[in-house]
C-alpha positions, -999 to 999 in steps of 0.1 A, spaced: 0 2 0 13 36 -8 11 61 24 -21 74 16 -39 41 16 -34 34 58 -65 34 75 -66 34 117 -89 7 128 -109 4 94 -113 44 93 -102 70 70 -75 90 89 -56 123 80 -32 135 104 -38 124 133 -21 124 166 9 142 166 6 183 180 36 208 186 17 232 209 -8 241 183 13 252 157 37 278 179 72 272 183 82 233 182 111 216 195 124 193 168 158 174 180 175 202 194 170 231 173 133 248 178 116 255 147 85 271 138 60 260 116 38 281 93 7 276 77 29 277 44 44 248 54 17 225 54 12 201 25 -15 187 14 -26 153 22 -38 127 -3 -71 111 5 -70 73 17 -80 45 -13 -101 16 -8 -80 -9 7 -92 -32 -23 -76 -7 -51 -49 -19 -68 -15 -6 -54 5 15 -82 29 44 -85 10 79 -79 24 113 -91 24 134 -67 1 168 -63 14 197 -71 23 220 -42 1 248 -34 -7 266 0 -36 248 21 -56 260 54 -36 245 85 -44 210 95 -55 198 124 -34 209 157 -33 173 165 -14 160 134 20 156 119 30 185 95 53 185 67 82 209 77 88 241 56 109 240 28 142 259 29 151 280 -3 176 256 -16 147 227 -11 122 250 -25 142 255 -58 150 217 -64 113 215 -64 108 241 -91 137 221 -109 114 189 -107 87 200 -122 106 215 -148 122 182 -155 88 165 -157 98 147 -128 66 141 -111 76 124 -79 62 88 -64 47 81 -30 64 56 -8 50 21 -6 49 14 29 30 -19 35 12 -29 65 29 -53 87 3 -55 114 -34 -59 98 -60 -49 122 -96 -58 110 -102 -37 74 -74 -15 85 -35 -14 96 -18 -6 129 15 -9 117 34 0 83 68 -10 74 83 25 84 64 28 117 98 25 138 112 53 118 86 74 120 81 68 154 116 80 162 106 111 143 76 119 160 100 118 193 124 143 176 93 166 168 81 174 199 114 167 220 105 137 238 141 116 219 169 112 241 194 100 214 202 101 179 180 89 147 204 73 129 198 61 91 219 39 71 217 42 34 234 10 21 242 11 -22 260 17 -50 281 44 -68 249 65 -72 256 75 -33 290 66 -29 301 98 -34 277 112 -8 254 127 -32 219 121 -31 220 110 2 236 142 14 200 160 5 184 137 25 206 142 53 205 184 50 171 183 47 162 164 77 189 181 98 170 211 90 141 198 100 148 178 130 184 186 140 216 171 138 236 149 159 270 147 141 286 132 111 282 95 122 302 68 104 336 80 84 359 60 65 396 70 75 405 81 39 391 79 10 381 51 -12 402 61 -46 427 85 -45 407 110 -58 370 126 -49 363 147 -18 360 140 16 332 146 29 328 113 41 364 106 52 389 124 75 402 156 64 434 145 56 453 114 53 482 95 41 498 56 39 466 39 36 451 15 12 416 12 4 397 -24 -8 361 -23 -14 335 -53 -15 330 -39 -53 363 -49 -66 359 -82 -93 378 -103 -73 371 -104 -33 395 -83 -15 417 -110 12 400 -95 48 367 -94 53 343 -63 57 323 -45 83 290 -21 72 310 4 54 318 -21 24 356 -8 30 384 -12 48 416 5 47 450 -12 52 484 8 64 511 4 41 535 18 65 542 28 104 526 54 112 495 56 88 473 86 99 440 99 91 430 135 111 390 142 115 380 179 117 355 180 150 325 203 153 315 193 188 314 156 186 315 141 225 323 103 220 338 86 189 340 47 179 367 31 163 362 -4 140 391 -22 132 400 -58 119 425 -79 143 446 -92 120 477 -111 129 509 -94 136 493 -57 125 503 -35 153 484 -14 175 462 16 165 457 51 185 433 74 185 446 109 199 438 151 200 457 174 206 491 152 218 463 135 241 462 98 234 423 89 238 423 51 230 450 25 216 438 -9 207 451 -41 220 453 -68 193 452 -103 194 456 -114 159 426 -133 157 413 -116 125 381 -107 146 360 -74 136 367 -50 170 355 -16 183 370 7 205 353 37 220 363 68 235 353 101 246 365 135 231 375 161 252 356 192 251 378 216 235 392 194 206 393 206 169 404 178 154 416 139 161 439 114 147 439 73 142 476 63 137 487 29 127 517 18 150 529 -6 126 524 -16 86 492 -39 82 466 -23 107 431 -26 90 406 4 100 368 -3 87 353 32 98 352 58 125 323 71 144 319 106 154 289 115 171 272 138 195 248 125 226 220 148 218 191 139 198 188 145 161 195 132 126 228 108 119 229 95 84 256 70 77 265 63 40 280 31 34 276 33 -8 308 19 -23 311 18 -62 300 -14 -83 279 -30 -55 247 -47 -60 227 -68 -31 250 -98 -41 283 -81 -35 271 -71 3 272 -110 11 309 -101 14 300 -81 47 311 -101 77 281 -117 96 300 -112 126 307 -73 117 270 -68 108 254 -82 137 282 -60 162 283 -29 142 245 -25 134 236 -32 168 262 0 180 245 22 153 210 8 164 192 23 128 158 32 128 156 33 91 180 16 69 179 23 30 189 4 0 202 22 -30 202 -6 -54 189 -23 -90 211 -2 -114 242 -23 -117 215 -53 -113 199 -41 -144 233 -38 -167 244 -71 -154 212 -93 -163 210 -74 -199 246 -88 -201 237 -120 -190 256 -123 -163 228 -128 -139 192 -131 -139 160 -118 -122 160 -148 -100 192 -141 -85 179 -107 -83 155 -116 -63 176 -142 -38 201 -117 -38 181 -87 -25 162 -112 1 195 -123 18 207 -90 19 172 -77 34 169 -107 59 206 -103 68 204 -64 77 171 -69 95 180 -99 119 213 -78 128 190 -50 133 153 -59 141 141 -27 156 149 -4 124 127 1 95 142 -6 62 134 5 25 145 -5 -11 149 30 -35 149 14 -68 168 25 -97 167 56 -115 160 56 -154 188 40 -180 201 39 -212 218 27 -243 230 49 -263 253 79 -278 260 109 -256 251 137 -275 226 119 -295 195 117 -278 172 107 -303 195 71 -302 189 71 -266 170 37 -257 157 27 -224 178 -4 -208 155 -32 -216 156 -50 -182 153 -19 -160 114 -20 -153 112 -58 -145 143 -48 -121 122 -24 -105 90 -49 -103 114 -72 -90 126 -54 -61 91 -42 -49 80 -77 -46 112 -85 -24 107 -55 -5 72 -56 4 72 -95 11 99 -88 34 82 -62 49 106 -32 41 92 -2 21 100 10 -14 102 41 -32 102 37 -74 128 65 -83 125 56 -123 86 68 -117 96 98 -93 122 109 -119 94 106 -146 95 73 -162 110 64 -199 126 91 -214 131 115 -181 172 104 -187 172 122 -216 156 150 -202 180 151 -175 210 148 -201 197 173 -222 194 198 -190 228 191 -185 227 172 -152 241 137 -167 274 128 -171 285 114 -207 286 80 -193 247 82 -192 248 64 -157 254 90 -134 238 121 -127 261 156 -121 256 184 -99 220 195 -94 208 158 -114 219 140 -80 205 169 -59 169 163 -73 172 128 -69 178 133 -31 150 158 -28 122 130 -45 135 107 -18 132 127 11 101 143 0 81 112 -2 97 99 30 84 128 47 47 131 28 45 91 39 52 105 75 29 132 76 -4 111 60 5 77 77 -13 79 112 9 70 144 0 35 166 -11 40 194 -16 17 225 -8 -24 216 -4 -33 183 4 -70 167 42 -71 148 39 -98 124 69 -114 112 91 -101 84 81 -112 52 44 -122 60 21 -115 33 3 -86 53 -31 -97 23 -29 -132 35 -45 -142 69 -26 -137 98 -7 -163 120 -9 -157 160 7 -126 162 24 -112 196 13 -84 207 37 -53 216 35 -22 233 40 6 209 67 31 213 
């Protein structure tokens, strides 16, 4: 079902249950924000439960009267976000609604949807009830590996609900080129390895899908701080690699104690209040770092970018089970995003895989991630439009033949596994949309990777859909029945276990 199809106790509902002091100044995360009449966006009326689910275009934005004081409200759009919405309209990118399947049917309605854990967390931030960060883990391929698309999601959610820090970072870049937005400020002496490599690297991966090996003693990564109070060093305890040291201003904050058993480890440290930077230093050649977490203790949004070039769902099988469990348990995400499908559609066309393998790989990834983070919501973000042809000659561009089959297969698997689904292909305008992006200068000549505002626009489409779903979905109350992941909400329900709603 889409977010507009959710009903509470068999009745249609519109923006219920969350109040912000009669729409006066609301405490959103740690930053108070004022909601104004122009910040309210229209909800879409519920449709009959028996109607078939289909992607729907977003309505044009228009100013409406205030929503009821008891309702969730759409955060006001800052100028940058409004400019992206206007760009979407010029490019014919209508957006799409989130498919948010029911995981706890209640009579003819729905008590709880797949995204409820994330929405509950946003509710807590919105009314100042949260006591800890709301963490989002974004897995994916090269579309997000440069921290584009997800940077817009992060910034928009930070603006609306407050920021709790940078989160999970890499000790150095994934390649000798590119920005350092999700890596150390400066680094030397590290060799990166990723799960997207053609041949599997010799060591196991954590959830970052990347590890860095010290190529020399005193390999260093320096991170700029913005008042973060705590951190964690994730490292691999490889034999004869030597220790790693975390220091700031000449003060040693932590030192690892290797046993050489090859296991993933976590070393936690506290950051001095006046610290401006922190260093991770390898005492000897061969030390391996999987990631560094830098975070505030306060409530707010943290979005970890976990994208890797060339990744598909099957390659995430290279993530070590123990690391997946312990690292996701430490991060305690409330939402896991999976930006996948683009590489799969090409590999199916090249006969390197088929749709059945796509379904099996995605199912395995979702089940592993959900088992490691059972309190988290999950959402698969489908591939964008994809074409083949010669750059600069738009009439020769042809849609890749398996793209829509991949979108359908991902939606099918996501729904079956109790995850939401966002149809990027439909949101950007369906067939022909990539040609429009390219003609407007928002695609690279490889006809695969968006550039500049093309990336920003895709991030905006995802955030806008998520926030609309939050506004339009009735929050749970009291006790609800929770079905196991993979249960088809259309089938008769097994005996559910009751749990208290947060």
